[in-house]
MOPAC internal coordinates of N, CA, C and O (Angstrom, degrees):
PM7 1SCF
backbone

  N    0.0000 0     0.00 0     0.00 0    0    0    0
  C    1.3951 1     0.00 0     0.00 0    1    0    0
  C    1.5342 1   115.01 1     0.00 0    2    1    0
  O    1.2310 1   122.26 1   -74.21 1    3    2    1
  N    1.3655 1   113.28 1   105.79 1    3    2    1
  C    1.4983 1   114.90 1  -177.49 1    5    3    2
  C    1.5374 1   110.11 1   -90.72 1    6    5    3
  O    1.2310 1   122.21 1   -47.67 1    7    6    5
  N    1.2585 1   113.36 1   132.33 1    7    6    5
  C    1.5427 1   116.80 1   177.28 1    9    7    6
  C    1.5023 1   117.36 1  -113.48 1   10    9    7
  O    1.2310 1   119.11 1   177.41 1   11   10    9
  N    1.3464 1   119.30 1    -2.59 1   11   10    9
  C    1.4745 1   125.68 1  -174.69 1   13   11   10
  C    1.4744 1   115.09 1   -57.36 1   14   13   11
  O    1.2310 1   125.46 1   119.08 1   15   14   13
  N    1.4124 1   107.11 1   -60.92 1   15   14   13
  C    1.5972 1   111.89 1  -172.23 1   17   15   14
  C    1.5130 1   105.28 1   -70.85 1   18   17   15
  O    1.2310 1   120.13 1   -38.26 1   19   18   17
  N    1.2674 1   117.36 1   141.74 1   19   18   17
  C    1.3979 1   122.71 1  -175.82 1   21   19   18
  C    1.5396 1   114.15 1  -116.12 1   22   21   19
  O    1.2310 1   119.77 1   -29.07 1   23   22   21
  N    1.3319 1   118.04 1   150.93 1   23   22   21
  C    1.4745 1   122.92 1   173.41 1   25   23   22
  C    1.5461 1   103.74 1   -94.92 1   26   25   23
  O    1.2310 1   125.35 1   -66.40 1   27   26   25
  N    1.2874 1   107.33 1   113.60 1   27   26   25
  C    1.5755 1   113.44 1  -175.03 1   29   27   26
  C    1.5863 1   108.17 1  -109.87 1   30   29   27
  O    1.2310 1   120.33 1   115.07 1   31   30   29
  N    1.2516 1   116.97 1   -64.93 1   31   30   29
  C    1.4507 1   112.34 1  -172.62 1   33   31   30
  C    1.4976 1   112.15 1  -122.41 1   34   33   31
  O    1.2310 1   117.47 1   170.67 1   35   34   33
  N    1.3263 1   122.41 1    -9.33 1   35   34   33
  C    1.5170 1   125.46 1   178.23 1   37   35   34
  C    1.4788 1   110.06 1    62.58 1   38   37   35
  O    1.2310 1   117.90 1  -159.95 1   39   38   37
  N    1.3081 1   121.60 1    20.05 1   39   38   37
  C    1.4787 1   125.50 1  -177.76 1   41   39   38
  C    1.5318 1   115.30 1  -135.00 1   42   41   39
  O    1.2310 1   121.86 1   179.10 1   43   42   41
  N    1.3879 1   114.04 1    -0.90 1   43   42   41
  C    1.5173 1   116.81 1  -174.77 1   45   43   42
  C    1.4373 1   116.95 1    74.05 1   46   45   43
  O    1.2310 1   119.79 1  -156.34 1   47   46   45
  N    1.3556 1   118.00 1    23.66 1   47   46   45
  C    1.3991 1   119.85 1  -178.42 1   49   47   46
  C    1.5170 1   119.47 1  -106.00 1   50   49   47
  O    1.2310 1   122.87 1   168.73 1   51   50   49
  N    1.3853 1   112.11 1   -11.27 1   51   50   49
  C    1.5300 1   116.09 1  -170.69 1   53   51   50
  C    1.5858 1   108.57 1  -107.91 1   54   53   51
  O    1.2310 1   119.46 1   144.40 1   55   54   53
  N    1.3032 1   118.63 1   -35.60 1   55   54   53
  C    1.4904 1   121.35 1  -174.70 1   57   55   54
  C    1.4911 1   112.33 1    85.47 1   58   57   55
  O    1.2310 1   117.99 1  -178.45 1   59   58   57
  N    1.2999 1   121.44 1     1.55 1   59   58   57
  C    1.4713 1   123.35 1   176.67 1   61   59   58
  C    1.5124 1   115.68 1   -54.78 1   62   61   59
  O    1.2310 1   123.44 1   146.61 1   63   62   61
  N    1.3710 1   111.00 1   -33.39 1   63   62   61
  C    1.4599 1   121.53 1  -167.70 1   65   63   62
  C    1.6874 1   111.03 1   -96.03 1   66   65   63
  O    1.2310 1   122.39 1  -173.79 1   67   66   65
  N    1.3531 1   113.03 1     6.21 1   67   66   65
  C    1.4490 1   120.38 1  -171.58 1   69   67   66
  C    1.5409 1   105.97 1   -63.66 1   70   69   67
  O    1.2310 1   121.75 1   -48.43 1   71   70   69
  N    1.5207 1   114.26 1   131.57 1   71   70   69
  C    1.3543 1   124.73 1   178.04 1   73   71   70
  C    1.5701 1   102.50 1  -135.95 1   74   73   71
  O    1.2310 1   121.19 1    -3.77 1   75   74   73
  N    1.3522 1   115.32 1   176.23 1   75   74   73
  C    1.4352 1   121.00 1  -178.65 1   77   75   74
  C    1.5380 1   105.24 1  -111.15 1   78   77   75
  O    1.2310 1   120.72 1   -54.52 1   79   78   77
  N    1.2168 1   116.22 1   125.48 1   79   78   77
  C    1.5068 1   121.82 1   178.25 1   81   79   78
  C    1.6176 1   106.42 1  -118.54 1   82   81   79
  O    1.2310 1   120.28 1   -68.83 1   83   82   81
  N    1.2605 1   117.08 1   111.17 1   83   82   81
  C    1.4615 1   119.80 1  -168.05 1   85   83   82
  C    1.4875 1   113.33 1    47.05 1   86   85   83
  O    1.2310 1   120.59 1  -136.77 1   87   86   85
  N    1.2903 1   116.49 1    43.23 1   87   86   85
  C    1.4346 1   125.48 1   173.52 1   89   87   86
  C    1.5084 1   113.44 1    80.44 1   90   89   87
  O    1.2310 1   119.18 1   174.21 1   91   90   89
  N    1.2948 1   119.18 1    -5.79 1   91   90   89
  C    1.5095 1   118.16 1   176.05 1   93   91   90
  C    1.3927 1   113.25 1  -103.02 1   94   93   91
  O    1.2310 1   120.09 1   -36.61 1   95   94   93
  N    1.3502 1   117.44 1   143.39 1   95   94   93
  C    1.5926 1   119.23 1  -176.97 1   97   95   94
  C    1.4779 1   110.98 1   -76.29 1   98   97   95
  O    1.2310 1   122.62 1   -41.85 1   99   98   97
  N    1.3634 1   112.59 1   138.15 1   99   98   97
  C    1.3247 1   120.94 1  -179.00 1  101   99   98
  C    1.5749 1   110.20 1  -139.36 1  102  101   99
  O    1.2310 1   121.29 1   -39.00 1  103  102  101
  N    1.2512 1   115.13 1   141.00 1  103  102  101
  C    1.4587 1   120.11 1   170.61 1  105  103  102
  C    1.5388 1   109.50 1   -73.51 1  106  105  103
  O    1.2310 1   117.25 1   -77.49 1  107  106  105
  N    1.2506 1   122.83 1   102.51 1  107  106  105
  C    1.4259 1   123.36 1   179.49 1  109  107  106
  C    1.4915 1   119.09 1   -53.11 1  110  109  107
  O    1.2310 1   123.82 1   147.67 1  111  110  109
  N    1.2386 1   110.28 1   -32.33 1  111  110  109
  C    1.5367 1   115.23 1  -177.71 1  113  111  110
  C    1.5534 1   114.65 1   -64.22 1  114  113  111
  O    1.2310 1   121.45 1   162.96 1  115  114  113
  N    1.3436 1   114.84 1   -17.04 1  115  114  113
  C    1.4410 1   121.77 1  -171.78 1  117  115  114
  C    1.5707 1   106.25 1  -109.95 1  118  117  115
  O    1.2310 1   119.52 1  -171.93 1  119  118  117
  N    1.4404 1   118.52 1     8.07 1  119  118  117
  C    1.4571 1   119.16 1  -167.62 1  121  119  118
  C    1.5192 1   100.67 1  -127.15 1  122  121  119
  O    1.2310 1   121.99 1   -52.82 1  123  122  121
  N    1.4266 1   113.80 1   127.18 1  123  122  121
  C    1.4387 1   124.29 1   170.64 1  125  123  122
  C    1.5096 1   110.08 1   -73.30 1  126  125  123
  O    1.2310 1   120.66 1   -46.10 1  127  126  125
  N    1.3493 1   116.33 1   133.90 1  127  126  125
  C    1.5208 1   118.41 1  -175.40 1  129  127  126
  C    1.5714 1   105.18 1   -65.66 1  130  129  127
  O    1.2310 1   116.84 1   142.85 1  131  130  129
  N    1.3350 1   123.62 1   -37.15 1  131  130  129
  C    1.4150 1   123.95 1  -176.46 1  133  131  130
  C    1.5650 1   111.20 1   -63.44 1  134  133  131
  O    1.2310 1   120.00 1   151.73 1  135  134  133
  N    1.3005 1   117.61 1   -28.27 1  135  134  133
  C    1.6316 1   123.35 1   179.09 1  137  135  134
  C    1.5011 1   106.07 1   -64.67 1  138  137  135
  O    1.2310 1   119.40 1   147.64 1  139  138  137
  N    1.4040 1   118.74 1   -32.36 1  139  138  137
  C    1.4374 1   121.75 1  -178.27 1  141  139  138
  C    1.5387 1   114.70 1  -101.27 1  142  141  139
  O    1.2310 1   119.80 1  -159.75 1  143  142  141
  N    1.2464 1   118.00 1    20.25 1  143  142  141
  C    1.4455 1   123.15 1   176.37 1  145  143  142
  C    1.5572 1   108.26 1   -55.14 1  146  145  143
  O    1.2310 1   120.48 1   -57.42 1  147  146  145
  N    1.3774 1   116.68 1   122.58 1  147  146  145
  C    1.3884 1   125.43 1  -174.43 1  149  147  146
  C    1.4968 1   123.25 1    80.59 1  150  149  147
  O    1.2310 1   123.31 1  -178.61 1  151  150  149
  N    1.4251 1   111.26 1     1.39 1  151  150  149
  C    1.4304 1   123.59 1   177.73 1  153  151  150
  C    1.5681 1   108.41 1   -74.90 1  154  153  151
  O    1.2310 1   119.59 1   -23.70 1  155  154  153
  N    1.2683 1   118.39 1   156.30 1  155  154  153
  C    1.5594 1   126.32 1   169.01 1  157  155  154
  C    1.5628 1   103.45 1   -85.97 1  158  157  155
  O    1.2310 1   120.21 1   -69.64 1  159  158  157
  N    1.3319 1   117.21 1   110.36 1  159  158  157
  C    1.4674 1   121.37 1   172.33 1  161  159  158
  C    1.4072 1   112.10 1  -113.22 1  162  161  159
  O    1.2310 1   122.16 1   -57.70 1  163  162  161
  N    1.4452 1   113.47 1   122.30 1  163  162  161
  C    1.4156 1   124.22 1   179.92 1  165  163  162
  C    1.5430 1   109.94 1  -114.73 1  166  165  163
  O    1.2310 1   122.96 1   -56.12 1  167  166  165
  N    1.3680 1   111.93 1   123.88 1  167  166  165
  C    1.3663 1   119.62 1   172.12 1  169  167  166
  C    1.5968 1   108.56 1  -101.08 1  170  169  167
  O    1.2310 1   120.61 1    -0.87 1  171  170  169
  N    1.2366 1   116.44 1   179.13 1  171  170  169
  C    1.4605 1   127.16 1   178.83 1  173  171  170
  C    1.6691 1   106.78 1   -51.80 1  174  173  171
  O    1.2310 1   120.51 1   142.87 1  175  174  173
  N    1.2909 1   116.63 1   -37.13 1  175  174  173
  C    1.3842 1   121.63 1  -174.26 1  177  175  174
  C    1.5488 1   108.68 1   -72.96 1  178  177  175
  O    1.2310 1   118.18 1   159.82 1  179  178  177
  N    1.2116 1   121.06 1   -20.18 1  179  178  177
  C    1.4315 1   127.60 1   178.98 1  181  179  178
  C    1.5278 1   120.54 1   -87.97 1  182  181  179
  O    1.2310 1   123.89 1   169.58 1  183  182  181
  N    1.3107 1   110.14 1   -10.42 1  183  182  181
  C    1.5864 1   114.00 1  -174.61 1  185  183  182
  C    1.5378 1   108.11 1   -80.50 1  186  185  183
  O    1.2310 1   114.26 1   140.28 1  187  186  185
  N    1.2581 1   128.48 1   -39.72 1  187  186  185
  C    1.4220 1   128.06 1   171.86 1  189  187  186
  C    1.3547 1   117.83 1   -54.52 1  190  189  187
  O    1.2310 1   119.85 1   -31.00 1  191  190  189
  N    1.3817 1   117.88 1   149.00 1  191  190  189
  C    1.5035 1   120.39 1   175.63 1  193  191  190
  C    1.4331 1   101.69 1  -111.44 1  194  193  191
  O    1.2310 1   121.93 1   -89.09 1  195  194  193
  N    1.4439 1   113.90 1    90.91 1  195  194  193
  C    1.5824 1   117.21 1  -177.10 1  197  195  194
  C    1.3781 1   109.22 1    67.36 1  198  197  195
  O    1.2310 1   121.22 1    51.80 1  199  198  197
  N    1.3613 1   115.27 1  -128.20 1  199  198  197
  C    1.5538 1   120.42 1  -179.52 1  201  199  198
  C    1.5961 1   111.39 1   -83.26 1  202  201  199
  O    1.2310 1   120.40 1   172.94 1  203  202  201
  N    1.3731 1   116.84 1    -7.06 1  203  202  201
  C    1.3686 1   113.68 1  -177.56 1  205  203  202
  C    1.5880 1   111.84 1   -98.55 1  206  205  203
  O    1.2310 1   124.33 1   -62.11 1  207  206  205
  N    1.3565 1   109.30 1   117.89 1  207  206  205
  C    1.5187 1   114.57 1  -176.35 1  209  207  206
  C    1.4037 1   109.62 1   -63.09 1  210  209  207
  O    1.2310 1   122.18 1   -25.56 1  211  210  209
  N    1.4516 1   113.43 1   154.44 1  211  210  209
  C    1.3625 1   125.36 1   166.49 1  213  211  210
  C    1.5762 1   107.93 1   -57.85 1  214  213  211
  O    1.2310 1   116.43 1   -36.16 1  215  214  213
  N    1.3489 1   124.38 1   143.84 1  215  214  213
  C    1.4920 1   122.07 1   177.82 1  217  215  214
  C    1.4590 1   114.47 1   -56.50 1  218  217  215
  O    1.2310 1   119.45 1   153.40 1  219  218  217
  N    1.3662 1   118.65 1   -26.60 1  219  218  217
  C    1.5685 1   120.47 1   179.22 1  221  219  218
  C    1.5315 1   104.42 1   -74.26 1  222  221  219
  O    1.2310 1   118.84 1   143.58 1  223  222  221
  N    1.3587 1   119.81 1   -36.42 1  223  222  221
  C    1.3947 1   119.78 1   179.40 1  225  223  222
  C    1.5845 1   110.28 1   -64.88 1  226  225  223
  O    1.2310 1   122.36 1   134.79 1  227  226  225
  N    1.2593 1   113.09 1   -45.21 1  227  226  225
  C    1.4540 1   115.97 1  -172.04 1  229  227  226
  C    1.5792 1   107.58 1   -68.01 1  230  229  227
  O    1.2310 1   121.72 1   141.90 1  231  230  229
  N    1.4243 1   114.31 1   -38.10 1  231  230  229
  C    1.4822 1   117.29 1  -179.23 1  233  231  230
  C    1.4838 1   109.97 1   -64.36 1  234  233  231
  O    1.2310 1   118.30 1   144.89 1  235  234  233
  N    1.3546 1   120.84 1   -35.11 1  235  234  233
  C    1.4953 1   123.49 1   179.90 1  237  235  234
  C    1.4760 1   110.13 1   -67.07 1  238  237  235
  O    1.2310 1   118.76 1   143.34 1  239  238  237
  N    1.4054 1   119.98 1   -36.66 1  239  238  237
  C    1.4024 1   125.96 1   174.34 1  241  239  238
  C    1.5572 1   108.02 1   -62.81 1  242  241  239
  O    1.2310 1   122.57 1   126.96 1  243  242  241
  N    1.2949 1   112.68 1   -53.04 1  243  242  241
  C    1.6291 1   115.87 1  -173.46 1  245  243  242
  C    1.4765 1   110.01 1   -59.00 1  246  245  243
  O    1.2310 1   119.76 1   139.45 1  247  246  245
  N    1.2893 1   118.07 1   -40.55 1  247  246  245
  C    1.4633 1   123.50 1  -171.91 1  249  247  246
  C    1.5393 1   113.14 1   -96.41 1  250  249  247
  O    1.2310 1   119.52 1  -171.31 1  251  250  249
  N    1.3346 1   118.51 1     8.69 1  251  250  249
  C    1.3450 1   121.53 1  -177.01 1  253  251  250
  C    1.6014 1   114.95 1    52.92 1  254  253  251
  O    1.2310 1   120.13 1  -135.71 1  255  254  253
  N    1.3118 1   117.35 1    44.29 1  255  254  253
  C    1.3449 1   127.55 1  -176.06 1  257  255  254
  C    1.4995 1   115.43 1   -71.98 1  258  257  255
  O    1.2310 1   121.15 1  -154.05 1  259  258  257
  N    1.3005 1   115.40 1    25.95 1  259  258  257
  C    1.5294 1   121.44 1  -171.92 1  261  259  258
  C    1.5188 1   103.83 1  -156.02 1  262  261  259
  O    1.2310 1   121.15 1   -22.33 1  263  262  261
  N    1.2791 1   115.41 1   157.67 1  263  262  261
  C    1.4446 1   125.50 1   171.71 1  265  263  262
  C    1.4683 1   110.11 1  -121.86 1  266  265  263
  O    1.2310 1   123.19 1    90.44 1  267  266  265
  N    1.3576 1   111.50 1   -89.56 1  267  266  265
  C    1.5176 1   117.07 1   172.74 1  269  267  266
  C    1.5269 1   114.46 1   -73.26 1  270  269  267
  O    1.2310 1   119.55 1   154.87 1  271  270  269
  N    1.2663 1   118.46 1   -25.13 1  271  270  269
  C    1.5037 1   125.02 1   175.50 1  273  271  270
  C    1.4903 1   110.15 1    90.02 1  274  273  271
  O    1.2310 1   117.27 1  -176.00 1  275  274  273
  N    1.2036 1   122.81 1     4.00 1  275  274  273
  C    1.4970 1   121.56 1  -175.63 1  277  275  274
  C    1.5738 1   107.14 1   -69.29 1  278  277  275
  O    1.2310 1   119.17 1   136.44 1  279  278  277
  N    1.2533 1   119.19 1   -43.56 1  279  278  277
  C    1.4718 1   125.19 1  -177.78 1  281  279  278
  C    1.5747 1   113.37 1   -83.31 1  282  281  279
  O    1.2310 1   120.14 1   166.67 1  283  282  281
  N    1.2739 1   117.35 1   -13.33 1  283  282  281
  C    1.3866 1   119.46 1  -168.16 1  285  283  282
  C    1.6037 1   114.90 1   -59.60 1  286  285  283
  O    1.2310 1   119.98 1   133.42 1  287  286  285
  N    1.3417 1   117.64 1   -46.58 1  287  286  285
  C    1.4834 1   119.36 1  -178.05 1  289  287  286
  C    1.5461 1   103.21 1   -55.01 1  290  289  287
  O    1.2310 1   117.81 1   128.95 1  291  290  289
  N    1.3139 1   121.78 1   -51.05 1  291  290  289
  C    1.5270 1   119.30 1  -171.61 1  293  291  290
  C    1.5514 1   105.97 1   -71.71 1  294  293  291
  O    1.2310 1   118.12 1   148.99 1  295  294  293
  N    1.3317 1   121.18 1   -31.01 1  295  294  293
  C    1.4002 1   115.99 1  -178.72 1  297  295  294
  C    1.6080 1   111.92 1   -67.72 1  298  297  295
  O    1.2310 1   123.44 1   142.34 1  299  298  297
  N    1.3307 1   111.01 1   -37.66 1  299  298  297
  C    1.5520 1   115.27 1  -178.01 1  301  299  298
  C    1.4339 1   107.70 1   -75.37 1  302  301  299
  O    1.2310 1   115.20 1   141.14 1  303  302  301
  N    1.3909 1   126.70 1   -38.86 1  303  302  301
  C    1.4014 1   121.11 1  -178.77 1  305  303  302
  C    1.5298 1   108.75 1   -66.41 1  306  305  303
  O    1.2310 1   118.36 1   143.28 1  307  306  305
  N    1.3914 1   120.73 1   -36.72 1  307  306  305
  C    1.4133 1   130.30 1   178.19 1  309  307  306
  C    1.5679 1   105.66 1   -58.10 1  310  309  307
  O    1.2310 1   120.92 1   127.50 1  311  310  309
  N    1.3389 1   115.84 1   -52.50 1  311  310  309
  C    1.5126 1   125.84 1  -166.40 1  313  311  310
  C    1.6445 1   100.23 1   -65.02 1  314  313  311
  O    1.2310 1   120.41 1   132.82 1  315  314  313
  N    1.2355 1   116.82 1   -47.18 1  315  314  313
  C    1.4799 1   120.90 1  -174.07 1  317  315  314
  C    1.4845 1   110.76 1   -61.64 1  318  317  315
  O    1.2310 1   117.66 1   140.39 1  319  318  317
  N    1.3089 1   122.06 1   -39.61 1  319  318  317
  C    1.4458 1   127.72 1   176.06 1  321  319  318
  C    1.5455 1   107.77 1   -67.20 1  322  321  319
  O    1.2310 1   118.67 1   129.90 1  323  322  321
  N    1.3565 1   120.13 1   -50.10 1  323  322  321
  C    1.3939 1   117.94 1  -174.17 1  325  323  322
  C    1.5172 1   114.82 1   -65.82 1  326  325  323
  O    1.2310 1   120.65 1   152.97 1  327  326  325
  N    1.2593 1   116.36 1   -27.03 1  327  326  325
  C    1.5076 1   118.28 1   175.24 1  329  327  326
  C    1.4366 1   109.75 1   -72.86 1  330  329  327
  O    1.2310 1   120.84 1   137.59 1  331  330  329
  N    1.4776 1   115.99 1   -42.41 1  331  330  329
  C    1.3794 1   117.62 1   176.38 1  333  331  330
  C    1.4406 1   121.50 1   -62.56 1  334  333  331
  O    1.2310 1   123.20 1   153.89 1  335  334  333
  N    1.4224 1   111.46 1   -26.11 1  335  334  333
  C    1.5240 1   122.02 1  -179.22 1  337  335  334
  C    1.5413 1   108.23 1   -88.10 1  338  337  335
  O    1.2310 1   120.66 1   175.89 1  339  338  337
  N    1.3755 1   116.33 1    -4.11 1  339  338  337
  C    1.3609 1   118.37 1  -179.90 1  341  339  338
  C    1.5505 1   117.45 1    75.87 1  342  341  339
  O    1.2310 1   121.11 1  -151.13 1  343  342  341
  N    1.2802 1   115.48 1    28.87 1  343  342  341
  C    1.4906 1   124.05 1  -178.79 1  345  343  342
  C    1.5644 1   106.70 1  -105.20 1  346  345  343
  O    1.2310 1   119.43 1  -138.84 1  347  346  345
  N    1.2675 1   118.70 1    41.16 1  347  346  345
  C    1.4589 1   119.85 1   175.92 1  349  347  346
  C    1.5224 1   112.34 1  -130.56 1  350  349  347
  O    1.2310 1   121.73 1  -138.51 1  351  350  349
  N    1.3826 1   114.30 1    41.49 1  351  350  349
  C    1.4722 1   120.90 1  -172.33 1  353  351  350
  C    1.7077 1   112.60 1   -62.27 1  354  353  351
  O    1.2310 1   124.68 1   141.71 1  355  354  353
  N    1.4147 1   108.63 1   -38.29 1  355  354  353
  C    1.4924 1   115.29 1  -171.33 1  357  355  354
  C    1.4767 1   107.40 1  -163.30 1  358  357  355
  O    1.2310 1   117.82 1   -10.56 1  359  358  357
  N    1.2276 1   121.76 1   169.44 1  359  358  357
  C    1.4587 1   129.69 1  -172.88 1  361  359  358
  C    1.5139 1   107.80 1   -52.89 1  362  361  359
  O    1.2310 1   120.99 1   128.28 1  363  362  361
  N    1.2955 1   115.72 1   -51.72 1  363  362  361
  C    1.5419 1   120.01 1  -176.14 1  365  363  362
  C    1.6185 1   108.28 1   -60.76 1  366  365  363
  O    1.2310 1   117.85 1   140.88 1  367  366  365
  N    1.2775 1   121.69 1   -39.12 1  367  366  365
  C    1.3884 1   125.06 1  -173.20 1  369  367  366
  C    1.7550 1   102.72 1   -74.90 1  370  369  367
  O    1.2310 1   119.76 1   135.84 1  371  370  369
  N    1.2175 1   118.07 1   -44.16 1  371  370  369
  C    1.3276 1   116.80 1   175.73 1  373  371  370
  C    1.5875 1   115.48 1   -61.74 1  374  373  371
  O    1.2310 1   120.61 1   139.68 1  375  374  373
  N    1.2313 1   116.45 1   -40.32 1  375  374  373
  C    1.4305 1   120.73 1   173.85 1  377  375  374
  C    1.5707 1   111.25 1   -58.57 1  378  377  375
  O    1.2310 1   121.72 1   130.18 1  379  378  377
  N    1.2789 1   114.31 1   -49.82 1  379  378  377
  C    1.4855 1   120.96 1  -175.65 1  381  379  378
  C    1.5837 1   104.56 1   -59.04 1  382  381  379
  O    1.2310 1   117.10 1   124.42 1  383  382  381
  N    1.3354 1   123.13 1   -55.58 1  383  382  381
  C    1.4092 1   127.24 1  -177.01 1  385  383  382
  C    1.4601 1   113.66 1   -68.06 1  386  385  383
  O    1.2310 1   119.48 1   169.06 1  387  386  385
  N    1.3183 1   118.60 1   -10.94 1  387  386  385
  C    1.4850 1   118.54 1   178.76 1  389  387  386
  C    1.6197 1   110.41 1  -108.07 1  390  389  387
  O    1.2310 1   123.93 1  -178.60 1  391  390  389
  N    1.4027 1   110.07 1     1.40 1  391  390  389
  C    1.4728 1   111.80 1  -176.05 1  393  391  390
  C    1.5015 1   121.31 1   -65.83 1  394  393  391
  O    1.2310 1   124.07 1   173.19 1  395  394  393
  N    1.3388 1   109.79 1    -6.81 1  395  394  393
  C    1.5223 1   116.80 1   179.44 1  397  395  394
  C    1.5046 1   111.24 1   -88.36 1  398  397  395
  O    1.2310 1   121.79 1   177.44 1  399  398  397
  N    1.4528 1   114.18 1    -2.56 1  399  398  397
  C    1.4515 1   118.49 1  -179.89 1  401  399  398
  C    1.4145 1   111.26 1  -113.96 1  402  401  399
  O    1.2310 1   119.08 1   -67.57 1  403  402  401
  N    1.3218 1   119.35 1   112.43 1  403  402  401
  C    1.5628 1   123.18 1  -173.31 1  405  403  402
  C    1.4404 1   106.60 1   -94.46 1  406  405  403
  O    1.2310 1   121.02 1   -43.36 1  407  406  405
  N    1.3257 1   115.66 1   136.64 1  407  406  405
  C    1.4806 1   129.44 1   169.29 1  409  407  406
  C    1.5195 1   107.22 1  -113.69 1  410  409  407
  O    1.2310 1   121.40 1   -72.68 1  411  410  409
  N    1.2470 1   114.92 1   107.32 1  411  410  409
  C    1.5818 1   121.13 1  -177.85 1  413  411  410
  C    1.4616 1   109.89 1   -70.67 1  414  413  411
  O    1.2310 1   120.98 1   153.07 1  415  414  413
  N    1.3808 1   115.73 1   -26.93 1  415  414  413
  C    1.4560 1   119.55 1   177.96 1  417  415  414
  C    1.4965 1   118.87 1   -76.89 1  418  417  415
  O    1.2310 1   122.07 1   160.89 1  419  418  417
  N    1.4984 1   113.65 1   -19.11 1  419  418  417
  C    1.3605 1   114.48 1   173.53 1  421  419  418
  C    1.5532 1   112.54 1    88.43 1  422  421  419
  O    1.2310 1   119.31 1  -145.92 1  423  422  421
  N    1.3460 1   118.93 1    34.08 1  423  422  421
  C    1.4638 1   123.03 1   176.37 1  425  423  422
  C    1.4421 1   116.86 1   -86.50 1  426  425  423
  O    1.2310 1   118.89 1  -159.92 1  427  426  425
  N    1.4032 1   119.73 1    20.08 1  427  426  425
  C    1.4121 1   126.71 1  -164.04 1  429  427  426
  C    1.5398 1   109.47 1   -61.13 1  430  429  427
  O    1.2310 1   118.90 1   142.77 1  431  430  429
  N    1.3538 1   119.70 1   -37.23 1  431  430  429
  C    1.4232 1   121.57 1   179.33 1  433  431  430
  C    1.4364 1   116.77 1   -60.81 1  434  433  431
  O    1.2310 1   125.08 1   132.05 1  435  434  433
  N    1.4643 1   107.85 1   -47.95 1  435  434  433
  C    1.4653 1   118.25 1   174.87 1  437  435  434
  C    1.4865 1   118.69 1   -63.08 1  438  437  435
  O    1.2310 1   122.47 1   149.66 1  439  438  437
  N    1.3410 1   112.87 1   -30.34 1  439  438  437
  C    1.5290 1   120.61 1  -177.41 1  441  439  438
  C    1.4915 1   108.41 1   -71.48 1  442  441  439
  O    1.2310 1   123.43 1   138.50 1  443  442  441
  N    1.4552 1   111.03 1   -41.50 1  443  442  441
  C    1.4608 1   118.63 1  -176.90 1  445  443  442
  C    1.5406 1   109.81 1   -67.00 1  446  445  443
  O    1.2310 1   122.15 1   143.96 1  447  446  445
  N    1.3063 1   113.48 1   -36.04 1  447  446  445
  C    1.5325 1   119.64 1   176.96 1  449  447  446
  C    1.4847 1   111.41 1   -61.35 1  450  449  447
  O    1.2310 1   123.32 1   138.32 1  451  450  449
  N    1.3252 1   111.25 1   -41.68 1  451  450  449
  C    1.5465 1   121.28 1  -173.88 1  453  451  450
  C    1.6213 1   105.17 1   -68.94 1  454  453  451
  O    1.2310 1   122.58 1   133.07 1  455  454  453
  N    1.2804 1   112.67 1   -46.93 1  455  454  453
  C    1.4502 1   112.76 1   177.48 1  457  455  454
  C    1.4790 1   114.19 1   -57.23 1  458  457  455
  O    1.2310 1   120.55 1   128.32 1  459  458  457
  N    1.2747 1   116.55 1   -51.68 1  459  458  457
  C    1.4810 1   120.18 1  -176.78 1  461  459  458
  C    1.5609 1   109.24 1   -57.45 1  462  461  459
  O    1.2310 1   121.11 1   137.73 1  463  462  461
  N    1.2655 1   115.48 1   -42.27 1  463  462  461
  C    1.4846 1   117.50 1  -177.40 1  465  463  462
  C    1.6194 1   110.56 1   -64.28 1  466  465  463
  O    1.2310 1   122.49 1   136.21 1  467  466  465
  N    1.2719 1   112.83 1   -43.79 1  467  466  465
  C    1.4597 1   119.03 1   177.35 1  469  467  466
  C    1.5686 1   111.25 1   -60.15 1  470  469  467
  O    1.2310 1   120.94 1   133.53 1  471  470  469
  N    1.4009 1   115.82 1   -46.47 1  471  470  469
  C    1.3314 1   120.86 1   172.00 1  473  471  470
  C    1.5330 1   121.36 1   -53.22 1  474  473  471
  O    1.2310 1   124.09 1   134.01 1  475  474  473
  N    1.2244 1   109.75 1   -45.99 1  475  474  473
  C    1.4190 1   122.10 1   177.60 1  477  475  474
  C    1.5169 1   113.12 1   -60.54 1  478  477  475
  O    1.2310 1   122.70 1   135.03 1  479  478  477
  N    1.3425 1   112.42 1   -44.97 1  479  478  477
  C    1.5393 1   119.45 1  -178.72 1  481  479  478
  C    1.5137 1   107.10 1   -70.76 1  482  481  479
  O    1.2310 1   119.06 1   151.04 1  483  482  481
  N    1.3685 1   119.40 1   -28.96 1  483  482  481
  C    1.3824 1   116.21 1  -173.11 1  485  483  482
  C    1.5085 1   112.91 1   -88.00 1  486  485  483
  O    1.2310 1   121.49 1   171.49 1  487  486  485
  N    1.3648 1   114.75 1    -8.51 1  487  486  485
  C    1.4573 1   122.53 1  -178.75 1  489  487  486
  C    1.4744 1   114.75 1    59.97 1  490  489  487
  O    1.2310 1   121.76 1  -159.75 1  491  490  489
  N    1.3732 1   114.24 1    20.25 1  491  490  489
  C    1.4564 1   120.42 1  -178.17 1  493  491  490
  C    1.5296 1   113.75 1   -56.79 1  494  493  491
  O    1.2310 1   122.74 1   -41.64 1  495  494  493
  N    1.3143 1   112.36 1   138.36 1  495  494  493
  C    1.5269 1   116.77 1   171.52 1  497  495  494
  C    1.3552 1   110.84 1   -68.23 1  498  497  495
  O    1.2310 1   118.33 1   -32.57 1  499  498  497
  N    1.2932 1   120.80 1   147.43 1  499  498  497
  C    1.5257 1   123.62 1  -178.43 1  501  499  498
  C    1.5121 1   108.12 1  -117.26 1  502  501  499
  O    1.2310 1   120.68 1   -38.77 1  503  502  501
  N    1.2915 1   116.31 1   141.23 1  503  502  501
  C    1.5075 1   121.52 1   172.64 1  505  503  502
  C    1.4587 1   113.79 1   -93.47 1  506  505  503
  O    1.2310 1   118.82 1   -27.04 1  507  506  505
  N    1.1783 1   119.86 1   152.96 1  507  506  505
  C    1.4421 1   127.50 1   175.64 1  509  507  506
  C    1.5386 1   116.23 1   -67.29 1  510  509  507
  O    1.2310 1   120.10 1   180.00 1  511  510  509

């Protein structure tokens, strides 16, 4: 029973339902399961390696990148993908690529700090 991904808006506007499908971030509320038959689907529960958190999860905790926690699974999945895709060059680029993930509590400054730390730890190449 997985409880991480949330049903937020049912219209692809909030990002609470973001999961990774074959490594790409997708709003699951807009995706039919049958279309992804055979695909690798990763939710927040699949990011950690046993008891060892994914670096993005650890950075969110360290930087208090969450308040109520409702949006956090989608925020983290989206952040993992954007770093992997190389879309974390600077603050403006991170904000743009994370703009589909809404945090109603307003933890954006902390989310940005967490993403930058995880990016720097990963040594990920960044695209322009």
